[in-house]
C-alpha positions as CSV (number, residue, x, y, z in Angstrom):
1,X,5.7,26.5,47.7
2,X,3.1,24.1,46.9
3,X,0.8,24.9,50.0
4,X,0.8,28.5,49.2
5,X,-0.1,27.8,45.5
6,X,-2.7,25.7,46.8
7,X,-3.9,28.2,49.0
8,X,-4.2,30.6,46.4
9,X,-6.2,28.5,43.8
10,X,-8.6,27.7,46.5
11,X,-9.0,31.0,47.8
12,X,-9.4,32.3,44.4
13,X,-12.3,29.6,43.6
14,X,-14.0,30.5,46.9
15,X,-14.0,34.4,46.1
16,X,-15.6,33.7,42.7
17,X,-18.2,31.2,44.4
18,X,-19.4,34.3,46.7
19,X,-19.2,36.2,43.7
20,X,-21.7,34.0,42.2
21,X,-23.8,33.4,45.6
22,X,-23.9,37.0,45.7
23,X,-25.5,37.5,42.2
24,X,-28.0,34.6,43.3
25,X,-29.4,36.8,46.1
26,X,-29.5,39.8,44.3
27,X,-31.3,38.6,41.1
28,X,-33.9,36.6,43.5
29,X,-34.6,40.2,44.8
30,X,-35.2,41.4,41.0
31,X,-39.0,40.7,40.2
32,X,-39.8,38.8,37.5
33,X,-43.8,38.3,36.8
34,X,-44.4,36.3,39.3
35,X,-45.0,36.9,43.5
36,X,-41.8,35.7,45.2
37,X,-41.0,36.7,49.0
38,X,-37.1,37.3,47.8
39,X,-38.1,40.7,46.8
40,X,-38.4,41.6,50.3
41,X,-34.9,40.5,51.1
42,X,-33.4,42.7,52.7
43,X,-36.2,44.7,54.0
44,X,-35.7,45.4,58.0
45,X,-38.6,46.9,60.3
46,X,-38.4,49.0,63.4
47,X,-39.1,46.1,66.0
48,X,-39.1,48.0,69.4
49,X,-36.5,50.3,68.4
50,X,-34.2,47.6,66.9
51,X,-33.9,47.2,62.9
52,X,-34.8,43.3,62.2
53,X,-35.1,41.4,59.1
54,X,-38.9,41.3,58.0
55,X,-38.6,37.5,57.9
56,X,-37.9,37.5,61.7
57,X,-41.0,39.5,62.7
58,X,-43.8,38.1,60.5
59,X,-44.8,34.5,58.2
60,X,-44.6,35.6,54.7
61,X,-45.9,33.5,51.8
62,X,-47.5,33.8,48.5
63,X,-51.1,32.3,48.7
64,X,-51.5,33.2,44.8
65,X,-48.9,34.1,41.8
66,X,-49.8,37.7,42.3
67,X,-49.9,38.2,46.1
68,X,-47.7,38.6,48.7
69,X,-48.9,37.7,52.0
70,X,-47.5,38.9,55.3
71,X,-48.4,38.1,58.5
72,X,-46.8,39.6,61.8
73,X,-46.4,37.5,65.0
74,X,-47.7,40.4,66.9
75,X,-50.7,42.6,65.5
76,X,-48.9,45.6,66.3
77,X,-46.2,45.4,64.1
78,X,-48.4,45.8,60.7
79,X,-47.7,49.6,60.5
80,X,-44.0,49.0,61.0
81,X,-43.9,46.5,58.5
82,X,-46.0,48.4,56.0
83,X,-43.9,51.9,56.5
84,X,-40.7,49.5,55.7
85,X,-42.4,48.2,52.3
86,X,-43.1,52.0,51.4
87,X,-39.1,53.1,52.7
88,X,-37.8,49.9,50.8
89,X,-39.3,51.8,47.4
90,X,-40.0,48.5,45.6
91,X,-43.2,50.3,43.7
92,X,-45.6,48.2,45.4
93,X,-48.2,49.6,47.7
94,X,-49.3,47.2,51.1
95,X,-52.8,47.0,51.8
96,X,-53.8,45.4,55.4
97,X,-57.1,44.0,56.4
98,X,-56.2,44.1,60.1
99,X,-54.6,40.6,60.5
100,X,-52.2,40.1,57.3
101,X,-50.2,43.0,55.0
102,X,-51.1,41.9,51.6
103,X,-49.1,43.0,48.2
104,X,-50.6,42.6,45.1
105,X,-48.3,42.9,42.3
106,X,-49.1,44.8,39.1
107,X,-48.8,42.6,35.9
108,X,-45.5,43.9,34.4
109,X,-45.7,46.0,31.0
110,X,-43.3,45.0,28.5
111,X,-41.5,48.0,29.1
112,X,-40.6,47.3,32.8
113,X,-40.0,43.9,31.8
114,X,-37.1,45.8,29.3
115,X,-36.0,47.5,32.4
116,X,-36.0,44.7,34.8
117,X,-33.9,42.4,31.9
118,X,-31.4,45.5,31.8
119,X,-31.2,45.8,35.6
120,X,-30.5,41.8,35.6
121,X,-27.3,42.2,32.6
122,X,-25.4,44.7,34.6
123,X,-25.8,42.6,38.0
124,X,-24.4,39.9,35.5
125,X,-21.6,42.2,34.3
126,X,-21.0,43.4,37.8
127,X,-20.5,39.9,39.1
128,X,-18.2,39.1,35.9
129,X,-16.0,42.3,37.0
130,X,-15.4,40.6,40.4
131,X,-14.5,37.0,39.2
132,X,-12.2,39.5,37.0
133,X,-10.6,41.0,39.8
134,X,-10.0,37.6,41.6
135,X,-8.3,36.1,38.5
136,X,-6.0,39.2,38.3
137,X,-5.1,39.3,42.1
138,X,-4.2,35.7,42.4
139,X,-2.2,35.7,39.1
140,X,-0.6,38.4,40.6
141,X,0.1,36.0,43.8
142,X,1.4,33.6,41.5
143,X,3.9,35.9,39.8
144,X,5.2,37.2,43.3
145,X,5.7,33.5,44.3
146,X,7.3,32.9,41.3
147,X,9.9,35.3,41.9
148,X,10.3,33.9,45.0
149,X,11.5,30.6,43.4
150,X,8.5,28.9,41.8
151,X,9.3,27.1,38.9
152,X,8.0,28.8,35.7
153,X,5.9,25.3,34.3
154,X,4.0,25.3,37.8
155,X,3.6,28.6,37.5
156,X,1.8,28.5,34.2
157,X,-0.2,25.5,35.5
158,X,-1.8,27.6,38.0
159,X,-2.4,30.5,35.9
160,X,-3.9,28.2,33.2
161,X,-6.4,26.8,36.1
162,X,-6.9,30.3,37.3
163,X,-8.2,30.7,34.2
164,X,-10.4,27.6,33.6
165,X,-12.2,29.0,36.9
166,X,-12.8,32.3,35.4
167,X,-13.9,30.7,32.7
168,X,-16.4,28.1,34.7
169,X,-17.4,31.0,36.8
170,X,-18.2,33.4,33.6
171,X,-20.3,30.7,32.0
172,X,-22.5,30.1,35.4
173,X,-23.3,34.1,35.5
174,X,-24.1,33.5,31.9
175,X,-26.9,30.8,32.5
176,X,-28.0,32.4,35.4
177,X,-28.9,35.8,33.9
178,X,-30.2,33.8,31.0
179,X,-32.5,32.1,33.6
180,X,-33.4,35.5,35.0
181,X,-34.5,36.8,31.8
182,X,-36.5,34.1,30.9
183,X,-38.3,34.4,33.7
184,X,-38.6,37.8,33.5
185,X,-39.8,38.2,29.9
186,X,-42.3,35.3,30.5
187,X,-45.9,36.8,30.2
């Protein structure tokens, strides 16, 4: 019985951590004022008929705070890279000089910054919903174990532990969102 309970607790914490990790990846793709190769995360390029992540067909770096440089390993990949960036609808226009694809990031307007903050907050809310769902599912599993003979005190302790996990991860979500808001609003 104790092994099952520990498994529920471990699983709940692991799922909450996964939700937080997903939030981190999502926040990287929300553009703050400076160039970050992370905004290209998730863009796939047609590499000889196979959809391949951009980072597997080119070197991506930031020569300065307003530019992202994408150097394909094969020159014939310049056109497919440009096409993939345009289709990703990032609001950026790629330019190439025959060797390197460049993305110039225009300065963000105040209105656009506020929209990005709203987007970041929305991602945070979605993550908190995921965390609460994990809490609910774990508590239901604990109640099932209680019906099968788990002591009431042990069940209450486990539910408190789940609530502690929930509070901890919700606080981490708030910290990540607050940090991202500062990044976005810093001119």
